[in-house]
N, C-alpha and C positions, 0 to 999 in steps of 0.2 A: 754092402752094409745096408741094414734096414733102417729106414727113416720113417718116423711116424709123426703126424701132425695132430695136435690137439684140436678139437672142434671149437674150443673157446679161445678167443684171442686175448692175451693178457692186457690189463689196463693201459700199459705203456704203448699199446698199438703194435707191438712187435709180434712176429710169428711165435708159435709155441711148439715145443718138442717134448717127447717123452724122455724119461731119465735114461733108458737104454739107448735111444738115438743120440742123446747128448754124450753119453760115455763113448760110443763108437766114433762120433765126430771129434771128441777130445783126443782120442788115440791117434786118429788120422792127422789132425792138426799138429799135435805135439811131435809126431815123427817128422813132419816137414819143417818144424822150427828147431829141432834138436841142434845144439851147438851154437845157436844164435845168442851171443852175449847180451843182446838188447832185451831178451826175454828172460824173466825170472821164474816163470812157471805157467802151467796151463792146467785148468781145472774145470769142474762142472759147478754151476751155480743155479739155484732155483730163482725164477723170476715169476712172481704171481702164481699162476696155475701150471707153469711150464718150466722147462730147463733151457739153459744156454751154456756155451763154452766161454769160460773167462780166460783171458790172456793177460798176465801181469807183465808190464814192461818197465824198463828203467826210466826212460824219458819220453815225453810226448813228442818232442821235436826230432827224435832219432829212434823211430820204431820201425819194425819191418812192415812191409805191405801186408795187410791182413784182409781176408775176405769178410764180407758182412755176414755170411753164413757158410756153414759147411754141411753138405747133405741135408739142407733144410733147417739146420739148427743155427740159431743166431749166435754171433760171436760178440762178446762184450770185452772191451779193452779197459784195463785199469792201470794207471800210472802209479807205481808203488815205490819207485826209486831203487837205488842200489841196496842189495841185501847182503850183509856180511855176517859171518859167525862171530859170536862173542863168547867169552868164557863165563861159565856159571859162577856165581858168587859162592864163596866157601865160608 
């Protein structure tokens, strides 16, 4: 996997990554988290001038051990709660 670092550090002080690097890191992390019921989703998010991998978890007190970064791409964790399907209004 190719990992690129931006020359500018985002205002939050975290490392920066290109969109392609974040996509590759997302794929790698998502495959390692597949089937974990504590995780609702894995995506790519823009942070300032760079990108990160976002992991949506059900609960903060019961979440998988996650790395701070994958291949140089920062990992952001958001607690979103349980997600369930609802019927569309007719």
